[in-house]
C-alpha positions as a printed NumPy array, in Angstrom:
array([[ -0.016,  -0.028,  -0.026],
       [  1.375,   3.378,  -0.929],
       [ -0.058,   7.201,  -0.707],
       [ -0.812,   8.04 ,  -4.29 ],
       [  1.488,  11.122,  -4.305],
       [  4.569,   8.773,  -3.971],
       [  3.955,   6.569,  -6.89 ],
       [  4.645,   8.644,  -9.91 ],
       [  8.519,   8.391,  -9.63 ],
       [  8.202,   4.585,  -8.951],
       [  5.919,   4.249, -11.877],
       [  8.537,   6.082, -14.153],
       [ 11.208,   3.882, -12.597],
       [  9.101,   0.694, -13.553],
       [  8.997,  -0.586, -10.167],
       [  5.353,  -1.58 , -10.554],
       [  3.879,  -3.684, -13.265],
       [  0.55 ,  -2.431, -15.059],
       [ -2.72 ,  -4.102, -13.843],
       [ -4.466,  -6.504, -16.034],
       [ -7.996,  -5.374, -15.753],
       [ -9.508,  -8.358, -17.197],
       [ -8.564, -10.172, -14.222],
       [-10.392,  -7.48 , -12.226],
       [-14.174,  -7.652, -13.136],
       [-15.132,  -5.852,  -9.952],
       [-13.135,  -2.646, -10.946],
       [-16.588,  -1.452, -11.94 ],
       [-17.33 ,  -1.209,  -8.174],
       [-14.948,   1.656,  -7.926],
       [-15.806,   5.377,  -7.561],
       [-15.605,   7.201, -10.653],
       [-14.748,  10.543,  -8.457],
       [-11.665,   8.685,  -6.889],
       [-10.563,   7.241, -10.164],
       [-10.855,  10.97 , -11.651],
       [ -8.771,  12.285,  -8.975],
       [ -5.994,   9.586,  -9.472],
       [ -5.463,  10.575, -12.979],
       [ -2.778,  13.273, -11.75 ],
       [ -0.545,  10.482, -10.517],
       [ -1.244,   7.56 , -12.644],
       [ -3.111,   8.58 , -15.947],
       [ -5.558,   5.649, -16.839],
       [ -4.99 ,   4.117, -13.296],
       [ -2.669,   1.581, -15.233],
       [ -0.65 ,   0.782, -12.021],
       [ -2.938,   1.727,  -8.952],
       [ -5.772,  -0.265,  -7.481],
       [ -7.692,   2.504,  -5.231],
       [ -8.075,   1.363,  -1.59 ],
       [ -8.806,   4.262,   0.771],
       [ -8.833,   7.792,   0.962],
       [ -9.2  ,  10.679,   3.623],
       [ -8.78 ,  14.338,   4.466],
       [ -6.568,  16.474,   6.638],
       [ -8.09 ,  18.302,   9.443],
       [ -8.145,  19.193,  13.117],
       [ -9.314,  16.899,  15.814],
       [ -9.997,  18.954,  19.179],
       [-11.205,  18.493,  22.518],
       [-14.669,  20.48 ,  22.684],
       [-14.899,  21.279,  26.314],
       [-11.209,  22.325,  26.79 ],
       [-11.204,  24.512,  23.63 ],
       [-14.569,  26.153,  24.541],
       [-13.096,  26.766,  28.03 ],
       [-10.148,  28.798,  26.892],
       [-11.757,  30.484,  24.113],
       [-15.528,  30.54 ,  23.984],
       [-15.514,  32.449,  20.617],
       [-12.681,  30.237,  18.931],
       [-13.162,  30.321,  15.207],
       [-13.939,  26.332,  14.977],
       [-13.714,  25.49 ,  11.25 ],
       [-10.823,  27.639,  10.317],
       [ -7.119,  26.984,   9.98 ],
       [ -6.744,  29.947,  12.052],
       [ -7.043,  27.705,  15.009],
       [ -3.73 ,  26.344,  14.049],
       [ -1.831,  29.23 ,  12.171],
       [ -2.935,  32.084,  14.086],
       [ -0.843,  32.928,  17.144],
       [ -3.207,  34.967,  18.763],
       [ -5.675,  32.054,  18.682],
       [ -3.553,  29.105,  18.939],
       [ -1.758,  30.507,  22.076],
       [ -4.906,  30.14 ,  23.997],
       [ -4.66 ,  26.396,  23.484],
       [ -0.722,  25.953,  24.308],
       [ -1.417,  25.095,  28.016],
       [ -3.656,  21.885,  27.16 ],
       [ -1.483,  20.833,  24.186],
       [ -1.252,  21.366,  20.53 ],
       [  0.345,  19.005,  17.947],
       [  1.164,  19.173,  14.33 ],
       [  1.632,  16.031,  11.914],
       [  5.286,  15.462,  11.48 ],
       [  4.79 ,  15.669,   7.775],
       [  6.202,  18.483,   6.026],
       [  4.507,  17.759,   2.611],
       [  1.213,  17.926,   4.596],
       [  1.552,  20.798,   7.015],
       [  3.173,  23.349,   4.625],
       [  0.613,  22.927,   1.965],
       [ -2.112,  23.721,   4.625],
       [ -0.111,  26.706,   5.775],
       [  0.238,  28.086,   2.176],
       [ -3.538,  27.442,   1.862],
       [ -4.147,  29.574,   4.991],
       [ -2.163,  32.204,   3.384],
       [ -3.839,  32.274,   0.302],
       [ -1.182,  30.903,  -1.69 ],
       [ -1.097,  27.913,  -3.867],
       [ -0.799,  24.769,  -1.567],
       [  0.89 ,  22.801,  -4.158],
       [  3.947,  25.309,  -4.539],
       [  7.604,  24.852,  -3.548],
       [  8.664,  28.156,  -5.015],
       [ 11.146,  29.653,  -2.543],
       [  9.014,  32.881,  -1.654],
       [  6.083,  30.728,  -0.838],
       [  8.131,  28.212,   1.123],
       [  9.762,  31.246,   3.05 ],
       [  6.251,  32.532,   3.763],
       [  5.198,  29.076,   4.995],
       [  8.113,  28.949,   7.194],
       [  7.532,  32.346,   8.685],
       [  4.05 ,  31.506,   9.522],
       [  4.954,  28.104,  11.028],
       [  7.662,  29.63 ,  13.096],
       [  5.155,  32.274,  14.301],
       [  3.176,  29.463,  15.93 ],
       [  5.953,  27.277,  16.931],
       [  6.146,  28.297,  20.569],
       [  2.459,  27.129,  20.843],
       [  3.142,  23.678,  19.527],
       [  3.919,  20.954,  21.977],
       [  5.186,  18.456,  19.575],
       [  5.251,  17.175,  15.983],
       [  3.444,  13.838,  16.157],
       [  1.64 ,  11.553,  13.574],
       [  1.043,   8.501,  15.784],
       [  0.787,   9.252,  19.401],
       [ -2.159,  11.564,  19.245],
       [ -4.443,   8.503,  19.068],
       [ -3.705,   8.035,  22.606],
       [ -3.088,  11.477,  23.854],
       [ -6.349,  12.959,  22.371],
       [ -8.527,  10.451,  24.307],
       [ -6.448,  10.579,  27.348],
       [ -6.826,  14.471,  27.362],
       [ -3.073,  14.988,  27.288],
       [ -3.772,  17.085,  24.007],
       [ -6.567,  19.388,  23.26 ],
       [ -6.088,  20.033,  19.757],
       [ -4.265,  17.923,  16.91 ],
       [ -3.708,  18.213,  13.131],
       [ -4.801,  14.672,  12.155],
       [ -5.981,  12.471,   9.376],
       [ -9.834,  12.108,   9.19 ],
       [-10.133,   8.477,  10.442],
       [ -8.178,   8.997,  13.424],
       [-10.594,  11.258,  14.893],
       [-13.131,   8.322,  14.819],
       [-10.386,   5.943,  16.011],
       [ -9.511,   8.265,  18.872],
       [-13.234,   8.495,  19.96 ],
       [-13.489,   4.732,  19.731],
       [-10.329,   4.52 ,  22.014],
       [-12.027,   6.652,  24.711],
       [-15.167,   4.804,  24.753],
       [-13.232,   1.561,  25.057],
       [-11.318,   3.204,  28.045],
       [-14.649,   4.309,  29.373],
       [-13.39 ,   8.104,  29.286],
       [-16.192,  10.676,  28.79 ],
       [-14.408,  13.022,  26.44 ],
       [-15.984,  15.07 ,  23.52 ],
       [-13.861,  15.24 ,  20.569],
       [-15.08 ,  16.833,  17.138],
       [-13.191,  17.098,  14.022],
       [-13.299,  19.72 ,  11.071],
       [-11.967,  19.995,   7.628],
       [-10.988,  23.595,   7.319],
       [-13.001,  26.004,   5.569],
       [-10.325,  27.497,   3.678],
       [ -9.676,  24.099,   2.056],
       [ -7.428,  21.05 ,   2.906],
       [ -5.572,  17.991,   1.51 ],
       [ -7.256,  14.872,   0.105],
       [ -4.961,  11.671,  -0.119],
       [ -5.504,   8.544,  -1.471],
       [ -3.846,   5.031,  -0.428],
       [ -3.625,   2.566,  -3.224],
       [ -2.169,  -1.004,  -4.134],
       [  0.43 ,  -2.032,  -6.504],
       [  1.707,  -5.039,  -7.751],
       [  5.814,  -4.874,  -7.726],
       [  7.52 ,  -5.459, -11.265],
       [  8.974,  -8.624,  -9.923],
       [  6.085, -10.09 ,  -8.221],
       [  6.283, -13.943,  -8.465],
       [  2.65 , -14.538,  -8.198],
       [  0.937, -12.012, -10.139],
       [ -2.343, -14.128, -10.904],
       [ -2.474, -14.54 ,  -6.955],
       [ -2.076, -10.804,  -6.595],
       [ -4.8  ,  -9.998,  -8.998],
       [ -7.117, -12.374,  -7.079],
       [ -6.237, -10.593,  -3.81 ],
       [ -7.169,  -7.262,  -5.423],
       [-10.399,  -8.656,  -7.07 ],
       [-11.208,  -9.848,  -3.186],
       [-10.61 ,  -6.346,  -1.783],
       [-12.962,  -4.934,  -4.528],
       [-15.874,  -6.871,  -3.197],
       [-18.454,  -4.238,  -1.738],
       [-18.997,  -6.241,   1.505],
       [-14.891,  -6.706,   1.952],
       [-14.321,  -3.087,   1.74 ],
       [-17.108,  -2.049,   3.799],
       [-15.94 ,  -4.173,   6.521],
       [-12.473,  -2.651,   6.163],
       [-13.741,   0.791,   6.613],
       [-15.886,   0.101,   9.414],
       [-12.782,  -1.392,  11.372],
       [-10.061,   1.224,  10.463],
       [-12.471,   4.365,  10.266],
       [-11.655,   5.475,   6.791],
       [-13.182,   6.032,   3.588],
       [-12.799,   3.441,   0.902],
       [-12.77 ,   3.832,  -2.968],
       [-15.621,   1.296,  -3.757],
       [-18.736,   3.289,  -4.58 ],
       [-20.658,  -0.079,  -4.199],
       [-19.517,  -0.592,  -0.813],
       [-21.098,   2.78 ,   0.654],
       [-24.732,   1.465,   1.219],
       [-23.088,  -1.41 ,   3.032],
       [-21.072,   0.515,   5.515],
       [-22.292,   0.775,   9.286],
       [-24.326,   3.989,   9.797],
       [-21.934,   5.281,  12.225],
       [-19.021,   5.345,   9.407],
       [-21.284,   6.26 ,   6.451],
       [-22.86 ,   9.422,   8.021],
       [-19.691,  10.474,   9.768],
       [-18.905,  13.583,   7.816],
       [-15.106,  13.409,   9.125],
       [-14.941,  10.263,   7.228],
       [-17.393,  10.954,   4.123],
       [-17.585,  14.656,   3.793],
       [-20.304,  16.006,   1.77 ],
       [-20.028,  17.028,  -1.828],
       [-19.657,  20.703,  -0.902],
       [-16.865,  20.009,   1.563],
       [-15.016,  17.661,  -0.77 ],
       [-15.077,  20.47 ,  -3.426],
       [-12.735,  22.229,  -1.058],
       [-10.262,  19.392,  -0.914],
       [ -7.201,  19.591,  -2.983],
       [ -4.509,  16.489,  -3.742],
       [ -1.182,  16.56 ,  -2.93 ],
       [  1.441,  17.197,  -5.356],
       [  4.457,  15.063,  -6.179],
       [  7.401,  17.292,  -5.464],
       [ 11.056,  16.552,  -7.443],
       [ 13.908,  15.912,  -5.295],
       [ 15.176,  19.508,  -5.547],
       [ 11.842,  20.632,  -4.114],
       [ 11.758,  18.053,  -1.591],
       [ 15.064,  19.008,  -0.238],
       [ 13.879,  22.638,   0.106],
       [ 10.694,  21.349,   1.913],
       [ 12.921,  19.351,   4.202],
       [ 15.055,  22.314,   5.081],
       [ 12.085,  24.49 ,   5.858],
       [ 10.757,  21.724,   8.152],
       [ 14.07 ,  21.298,  10.082],
       [ 14.118,  25.025,  10.568],
       [ 10.459,  24.902,  11.981],
       [ 10.746,  21.934,  14.105],
       [ 13.972,  23.32 ,  15.689],
       [ 12.204,  26.586,  16.126],
       [ 15.144,  28.9  ,  15.006]])
């Protein structure tokens, strides 16, 4: 499984082999919108078997945020990127994803700039913005918030969509009464796709296709989404989802919200080095 934005250079390097769609009769179950969105990474989806997708957003502790700032601009990236606002929540814990290719585009979106840009002036603007809020960020974390949010150790975190539901489930399992909520920023946010690929040197190609065909069965993918709390790319699976997943706007945003989502850009090596330098500066706070 691989994030779609990482696939283009690997496809170019012939790391994967093309899918034989004659062996995937359930391909027709896939969501046409997802297939359309993937064209920028893999034209014709020749190599990519769509699996799951989601958004980036903010998960927060409703009571702790309300207690510290009753008029907090819930729903806006200002919650994270405006120093005058995020400073209210520093004492209860704010975290950002430890993922420069996801945080920097959202910073650029907040600034009204092209979120897919790696131009020096845009990266400098993103760096300045992130440094302005750096004193109020407890840590950069892409994993531990699944525990720290339901435990109440953190009150706001930039997260992936399904992790909000997972954090809520963990709180319920631990019998902790905590009110968590998630929003996709009104300014816009990232949409990402995880796909499956067959390596070019795979020894059992027919079996690989059988596995993909199995995963394209609607009930199978509905069960996957119900378990991991992430949207899947199988349109035929949607009616089979549990109501808690199907009707959760964090997992399946409405059409208007989805229009605000933009895909990650696959950055070349030069731009990735520049992005990494910015990220190192931001994390060090220098």
